[in-house]
N, C-alpha and C positions, 0 to 999 in steps of 0.2 A: 517168737518170744518164749522165754523160759517160764515154766510153771513155778510160781513163787513158793517158798517154804512157809509153813504156818507162822514161824517166828518172824519172817520178813513181813508178812501181812500185818501182824500185830504192831511191829515197830513202825511201819510206815503209817498206819492209822494213828498211832500215838503221836508221831512226829507232826502229822497233819493237823492234829487237834490243837497244836500250838499252846500247850500248857493246860488245856482244859481236861477235865476228868472224863473218862469213858467207862461205861459199864461193861462188865464181863459178858452180860447177856447180849449186848449189841455186838461186841467183838465176836462172840460165837456165831451170831446170825450172819455177819459178813463173811466169816470163815466158811460158812456153809455154801455161800455163792461160789467159792473156789473149790468146792468138793471136799472140804475138810470136816471130819466128824467133830462133834462138840467136845468129846473127850480128848481128841488130838489137839484141839485149840487150847483146852484147859492145861494140858501138860506143857505145851509150848509157853503159855503165859506164866506158869509156875517156874519154869526154867529161866525165863527172862528176868523174873523177880529175884531168883536166887543168884543170878549173875550180876545184878545191880543195874540192868538196863531199864527196868520198869519197876515202879513202886506202888504200893497200895495207897489209895486216897480215901479210905473209908470202906465200909462194908459193901463189897460187890463192885467197887469202882477203882480204876487204876489210871496212872499218868506216867509220862516219860520221866525217868530219873534225872536228877540234876547233873549227874556225871556225863550224860550224853549231849549236853547243850552245845559243847564246842563243835562236835561233828554235825549236829543239826544246823548250827549257824553257818558252818562251812558249806554244807549242801545248799542252804538257802541263798548263797551268794550267786547262784546261777541266774537269779532274777536281775542282777546288775548288768548282765550281758556284756556288751562292748565297753561299758563304763569301767570294767576291770582292766582294760588294756590301754596303754599309752604308746607314743612313738618309741621305736626301738632306739634307746639312747646310745649314740656313738657305736652302735653295733656291739654293745657291751654284754657281759654275761654275769649271772649269779653263779658262783661256784661253791660247792659244799662237799667236804669229805664225809663218807658214811661207812660205818663198820658193821652195823647190825641189820637184821631183816626189818625191824620196826623203823629204823631210820630210813631205809630204802623205801618202805611203804609210804611213809609220810611225804618224802621228797617226790616220789612218782605221782602222788595225788596232787601235788603242787606244780606239776608239769616238768619236773626235772627228769633227766635221763643220764645213765652212766656213760660218760664220754671217755673215760679211762678207768683203769682198775681202781675201784672204790672212790672214784671222783665223779660227782654228779653236777650237772650244770643245766641252766636254762637261759634263754634270752632275757636281758634286762629290759623288758617291754611292758611291765605291769605298772599300774597307777600307784602301787605301794612300793616303798623303797626296801632296801635290804633289811633294815631293822624291823620294819613292819612285817616283812615276809618271814623273818625269823620268829617274830611273835606269833604269827598265824601257825607256823610249823610247831611251835611249842604247845599251842592249844590242842593240836592234833596228836601230841605225844612225843615230839622230838625233844631230846634232852637239851636243856638251856645252854650247856657247855659246847654244843656243836656250833662251829663258827661259819657264818655266811660271809663270803667274800664277793666283791664286785670287781670283775676283771674288765678293764677298759680296752685292753689290747691282748690278743692272742696271736700266735704265729699264723700267718695267712694260710700256710699249708694245713693247719689244723681246722680251720673254719669249715671246710667242706666235710671233713670227717665228723665234726661235732653235729652239724646240721643233719647228717645222714642217720643220726641216732633216733630220730623221730620218723615214723612211717607216715609221711605226709600224704601219700597217695591214699592210704587207708583212711586217714582223717577226712580228707575231702570227700571220699566215697561215702563215709558214714554221715556226713552232713547232708548230702544229696538224697541218700536213701531214707534217712530218718525224716527229712522234710516231706518226702513223698508219702511215707507211712502216716504221718500226722494228718496231712490233708485228706487222704483217702478215709482215714478213720473218722475225722470230723464230719464228713459227708454221710458215712455209714451209721453213725450213732443214732440218728433220729429214727432209724428203722429197727433198732434193737429193743429188746425188753429191758427193763430197768436193771435186772440182775446182770444181763449180758453187757450192758453199757458200763456198769460199775467195774466189772472184771476187765473189760477192754481198756478203759481209761486208767485203771490202776496199773495194769501190766505195761501198756505202751507209754503212758505218761511217766511212769516210774523209770522205765528204761531210758527215755530221752533226757529226763532230769539228771539221771546218773551220768549220762554222757556229757551233758553240759557242765555239771558240777566238777567233773574230773578232767575237763578239756584242758590241754596244756596252754591254750591261749597263745599260740605262736603268732609271730608277726606276719604282716602282709607278704613279705618276700618268701615265706615258707609255705603258707596255706592260703586257701580261698576264703578270705575274711568275709566277703559278701555272702557266701553260702552259710558260714557260721552265724552271721547276723540274721539271715533269713530263717534259719532253724530256730534261733532264740525267739524271734518275733512270733513264729508260728506256735511255739510251745506256750508262750504267754496266752495266745488265743485259745489253744487247746485246754489250758488250765481253766480259763473262764467257762468254757463249755462243760468241762468235767465237774466243776463246782455245782452246777445246776443239778446234775444227776445225784451227786453225793448229798446235797441238801435234802433231796427227796428221801434218801435212805436213812437219814439221821433223825431219830426220834427224841433226841435229848438237846444237844446244842450243835450249831452248824459245824461241820467238818470241812476244812478247806481241801483242795485237791491233794491227793496223796503224793508223797515224794519218797524216793528210796533212801534209806539210811542204814539199813541192816548191814549191807555189804561193807560200808565204810566203818561202821561202829565195831565190827568184829575183825577189822583188818583184812577183809577179803577184797 
């Protein structure tokens, strides 16, 4: 697991507070569990405010800025699990042209891959249709004039090439390894100190949520859907366990289990 940045810790805690205000004092204390000095956390908090990601909620209190709601909502969709996926309709595809880095970033977060020069596609196997997918993309920053097309038929010789644009072996491996890590951590947490448990649930839970939120949700013919479902179910269980530790650490209002948002919010 990668060591989080001070700004990531603050953003994740803010996101997990789900609109509630958090005190700078508490944020500094939690930052100390990750080895960050109070001044380092204060500088990170100040920068997040200046960039519009976090806003003041009164003397000594802060909350997530309204401008970050779309990204937070997108990340939160991981809890829907397989309810986000439908039968692969007629083996059809969503196809979108992209010209800029921002457009590519949004499309990749929605499971698209570049199948030809400046042409991005994904299987039409989501519960939302092309218009709803375009609306979700717009919330994440895609310009509204970008057109989403649904291709019912592509040349048979192209199908194999398009499918190969996703590293499905890597996806299947990540499901299996992540599931094992969650199960091992869930067993280990009871033997850890509160501070160590907070750090572990934050780092590992955030890493898996990030994986689930950005998963391309490919159809059964391309990936091991049963492994993806098992990972989602185990993450829901891990979240319930993590909440108990974070409730102990919160001396103001309950904080739900942390989720990664900083990487998405900054286009990373």
